[in-house]
C-alpha positions as CSV (number, residue, x, y, z in Angstrom):
1,M,102.3,34.6,8.5
2,K,100.9,32.5,5.7
3,A,102.3,28.9,5.4
4,A,104.5,28.2,2.4
5,H,102.7,26.5,-0.5
6,R,104.0,23.0,-1.0
7,P,103.7,21.1,-4.3
8,E,102.3,18.1,-2.5
9,N,99.2,20.1,-1.8
10,D,98.6,20.5,-5.6
11,W,99.5,16.8,-6.1
12,M,97.0,15.8,-3.4
13,A,94.3,17.9,-5.0
14,E,94.9,16.1,-8.3
15,A,94.9,12.7,-6.6
16,I,91.5,13.5,-4.9
17,R,90.1,14.8,-8.2
18,I,91.2,11.6,-10.0
19,G,89.5,9.5,-7.3
20,T,86.3,11.5,-7.6
21,D,86.3,11.3,-11.4
22,S,87.0,7.5,-11.1
23,V,83.6,7.1,-9.4
24,A,81.8,8.8,-12.3
25,N,83.6,6.5,-14.7
26,G,82.6,3.3,-12.9
27,G,85.8,2.8,-10.9
28,G,86.5,3.0,-7.2
29,P,86.9,6.2,-5.2
30,F,90.7,6.3,-5.2
31,G,93.3,8.3,-7.1
32,A,97.0,8.6,-7.1
33,V,99.9,10.5,-8.7
34,I,103.6,9.9,-8.9
35,A,105.5,13.2,-8.7
36,S,108.9,14.8,-8.1
37,E,110.1,18.3,-7.9
38,D,109.7,18.4,-11.7
39,G,106.0,17.7,-11.5
40,V,103.6,14.8,-11.9
41,I,105.0,12.0,-14.1
42,A,102.0,9.6,-13.9
43,R,98.5,9.2,-12.6
44,G,96.3,6.3,-11.6
45,S,92.8,5.6,-10.7
46,N,91.1,2.5,-9.2
47,L,90.4,0.2,-12.1
48,V,89.4,-2.9,-10.0
49,T,85.9,-3.2,-11.3
50,T,86.4,-1.8,-14.8
51,A,89.5,-3.8,-15.6
52,H,88.3,-6.9,-13.7
53,D,91.7,-6.8,-11.9
54,P,91.8,-6.9,-8.1
55,T,95.3,-5.6,-8.1
56,A,94.4,-2.4,-10.1
57,H,94.3,-0.1,-7.2
58,A,95.0,3.6,-7.9
59,E,98.5,3.4,-6.3
60,V,99.5,0.3,-8.3
61,T,98.1,1.8,-11.5
62,A,100.1,5.0,-10.9
63,I,103.3,3.0,-10.2
64,R,102.8,0.9,-13.3
65,N,102.2,4.0,-15.4
66,A,105.2,5.8,-14.0
67,C,107.5,2.8,-14.6
68,R,106.3,2.6,-18.2
69,E,106.8,6.3,-18.7
70,L,110.3,6.3,-17.3
71,A,111.2,2.8,-18.7
72,T,112.4,1.7,-15.2
73,F,111.2,-0.4,-12.3
74,K,112.7,1.9,-9.7
75,L,111.1,5.1,-8.7
76,D,113.6,6.6,-6.3
77,G,113.4,10.3,-6.5
78,Y,109.6,10.2,-6.7
79,V,106.8,10.4,-4.2
80,L,103.4,8.5,-4.3
81,V,100.6,10.9,-3.5
82,T,97.3,9.1,-2.9
83,S,93.8,10.1,-2.0
84,C,93.6,7.4,0.7
85,E,96.0,5.5,2.9
86,P,97.5,2.7,0.9
87,C,96.4,-0.9,1.7
88,P,99.1,-3.4,2.5
89,M,99.3,-4.5,-1.2
90,C,99.8,-0.9,-2.4
91,M,102.3,-0.1,0.4
92,A,104.3,-3.2,-0.5
93,S,104.2,-2.0,-4.2
94,A,105.5,1.4,-3.1
95,L,108.3,-0.3,-1.2
96,W,109.2,-2.5,-4.2
97,A,109.2,0.6,-6.4
98,R,111.7,2.2,-4.1
99,L,109.7,5.4,-3.9
100,D,111.1,8.1,-1.7
101,S,107.9,8.7,0.2
102,V,104.2,8.1,0.3
103,V,101.6,10.8,1.3
104,Y,97.9,10.3,1.7
105,A,94.7,12.2,2.7
106,A,91.9,9.9,3.9
107,D,92.9,7.0,6.1
108,R,91.8,3.4,6.5
109,H,89.0,4.3,8.8
110,D,87.6,6.9,6.4
111,A,87.6,4.1,3.7
112,A,85.8,1.7,6.0
113,V,83.0,4.2,6.5
114,A,82.5,4.1,2.7
115,G,82.5,0.3,2.6
116,F,86.2,-0.3,1.8
117,D,87.3,-2.0,5.0
118,D,90.8,-3.2,4.6
119,R,91.5,-3.1,8.3
120,A,91.4,-6.9,8.5
121,F,94.3,-7.0,6.0
122,Y,96.3,-4.6,8.0
123,D,95.6,-6.8,11.1
124,L,96.9,-9.9,9.3
125,F,100.3,-8.4,9.0
126,T,100.5,-7.1,12.6
127,D,99.0,-10.0,14.5
128,P,101.3,-13.1,14.4
129,D,98.4,-15.3,15.6
130,A,95.9,-14.0,12.9
131,V,94.0,-16.6,11.0
132,W,94.3,-15.9,7.3
133,P,91.1,-16.1,5.2
134,T,93.0,-17.7,2.4
135,P,95.0,-20.8,3.5
136,V,98.7,-20.5,2.7
137,R,100.9,-23.6,2.9
138,R,104.2,-24.8,1.6
139,V,104.4,-27.8,-0.7
140,H,107.6,-29.9,-0.8
141,A,109.5,-29.8,-4.1
142,D,113.0,-31.2,-4.5
143,N,113.9,-28.6,-7.1
144,R,112.4,-25.7,-5.2
145,T,115.5,-23.6,-5.6
146,E,116.0,-24.2,-9.4
147,P,114.7,-20.8,-10.4
148,F,117.0,-19.1,-7.9
149,D,120.0,-21.3,-9.0
150,T,119.3,-20.3,-12.6
151,W,119.1,-16.7,-11.6
152,L,122.4,-16.8,-9.7
153,A,124.1,-18.5,-12.6
154,K,122.9,-15.8,-15.1
155,S,125.8,-13.4,-15.5
156,D,123.7,-10.6,-17.2
157,R,120.9,-10.5,-14.7
158,V,119.4,-7.2,-13.8
159,E,119.4,-6.8,-10.0
160,Y,116.4,-5.4,-8.2
């Protein structure tokens, strides 16, 4: 018996095509789409080198495009389909966007073979004793909660 066709297979084929085309256009080999049962709402390719933006990964680009298209910052009801396992930044972005799910094809080890080794970043978040390559430290400020206090006092704030 033939397996039922799933729309995520078509979405994944598109994400992989976007990643492949991105290479031809000077970008990185990553592609992503945001989709629902109604179809693809947004696409994204890796623009890190072309936009001079280290945060312009395909997943983040697709999330930004979807949010602009839908005029919202919440993507519940949608799925992120990406040609490669999301790095920690992209996974955090998917969580903040409240996407229903994330599906990917190639994994972090496949990316490492191609020279995109994010495994050290994954390790930073799983090893409590990891030494971060970028020092992170807290600076004392008496008014450190002022932005939060202002936020809490704002009666018309938009919760997220």
